[in-house]
N, C-alpha and C positions, 0 to 999 in steps of 0.2 A: 218290270229291271228299277235297274235303286238305279242311278245318273246323278240325286241331288247329293249322292254320301261322298258318288266320284268328284264332282265339281266343288262338293265340302273341302275334301282332301286336294283337290288341285289349288286350289282359292289358300286353304294355309301353305304348301309346299312354294308355293309364287311369292306367298309377307318372307316365312322365312327365309329364301330365296333373298329375298330383298332386305334385309336385314341385315343379312350377313356381306353382301354386297355394298351396303349403304355405311356400313357401323363400323364390322372386327377389321373386317379387310385392312383397309386403312388404318383401325390403332393399328393391329402385328406393322403396316409395314413402316410409319412410325416408333413405333420401337423398333425396331430394327434398324431404323435409322440413327435412334438416342443408338446406343447400344456401340455400333459401328462407331462415332462421333464421341461415344467415351473410352475408345479402347485405340482410338489417333493417336499415334506418334507427339504429333503436332495439331497446334490448331494453325494454322494459316490460309488467307487468304491471296490466294494464286497473284493477284493483282499487285499484292501492296508488298512480292519481295521484286528484291533492285537486284541481286547477287550470289550466286552462290559459290564456295568454293571447297575444292578435294582434297583430301590430303593424306597421304597415302607415305609414309618413313620420309624424307627428305622433300619429296616431290610436290609440290603445290600446285594448286592450277586455279587459275580463279574465276570467273566468269561472273561479266558487267551487263544486268538489259534497262535493256535503251527502248520503255515500249513506246514512245513517242516517235520512230526508225521503223519506218514501214516496211524496209526491203533488211532491215539490220536488224533488229531486236533483241540481241546478244552479242558480245567478244567477247572475248581470251583476253584480258586484263595482266597475265600474269603463269607462266616467266615468260612470252612473251606480249607486243601488242594487234591481235589480228582478230578478224571475225571472226564467227566462232559458227557454226554447226546448230543454225535454228535449232534444226527436229533433234539433236539432240539432248542440246542444254532442258528447251520445251521438253521431253519424258522424260527427264533428271528431277524436275522440278510437278512434276506433276507426282511419279512415280515416289516423292520426297514430301509432297502435301500430303497424297496420300497414306502413307503407311499407318501399317494401324500392326498392332504388335498378340501373339494370341495367347501370354501371359506374362507374368510379374514372373520372376523366377527369384527375388530378391526385392524385401522392401529396407533394408537398410546393409547391405551388407558391409561388415567388419573387413573383409580385404574383396584388393576386383581382382587378381593376378588370374586363380580360380579362373575365371572371364574371359580373360585373355584384354583384358580394357585397365591392367593397371599403363601401362604404356598400348594407345589402342596400336592396330597396324592402319587403320586408315578410317577414317572423319569428313566427314560432311559438317559444310555450314554454306544455313540458310537467313541474307543479309535482308533482311524486311524495311521500306523507307529511310532502306542508307543510315539507321544509324541502330536497327535492332538486329540481333543478333542471338540463333542460337545457329546450337553447332548437336550431331550424331557423333558416337563415336562406336565404333564398329566390333565388340572384340572375336573371341575365339569361336567357330561351331561347334554347334552343341554337341552332345558324344554320337545321337543320333545323325547329327547332319545336315537334314532338311534344314535349319536354323540357326539366326545366326545370336550369338547376344548383343543388348544393343544399351546405349544408358544417357541419356539428354546430361548436360551436362548444367549443374544448377542442380538435376534432382537425383533421388540419390540410390531412387531404383533400378535395381536390373532389367531388361528388360527382353522378352525374345522374339526374330524375324526373320520372316522367311529368306534364306541366304541367296539368294533369288536378287535383294535391291542391293547388296551388294557388290554382285558381283557387275549389274547396269549401271552401276555406277564408281564402282572405282575402274575408269578408262586411261587408257593413255592419254595422251598432249594432242594427240593426230587423227582424231577419236572425238573429239574437243573443237578441231577448228576446223574452218568450210573447205567443203572435198573441193572445190576449184580452181583452187588457187596454186596451189602449189604439186603440181606434181612425182610418182614415185622417182625417186633413182637407186 
């Protein structure tokens, strides 16, 4: 019987498998994470965000974050003052900070009108450490309709992001407020 050959091939197989597990797979994971970071719209740490402002037409809703308050981390400060829905605000922050684009549509557009970004229908502003401001301007849906044009203020590029992002951020005031306080009439 030829057990020596079988044992030798088994050892080689185990060594190759070990090489893949310890060297190749972690490298692929790091490369995937680097690509995701490269395609992020904003490079922002959630812990540094102190406010969010959502503007749709003439309506503007501003939320302020108070991380030192364990019972009420978010507060609506405009158009009225009151406690915010912590879950909705935290979800919005998570959506914005993890937002990635699928592709760059135009590096230096001569005209923003074809993208609906000449006068954006909706914008989301992130306030970082009470001083720095990052604004995302949402334009029209792309012709397929599953993605929407987006532009960062200060960046010339027009990007494509999932249309669900705009829908999840563009909410009426009552959805940003803490639901237990006000009754529906």
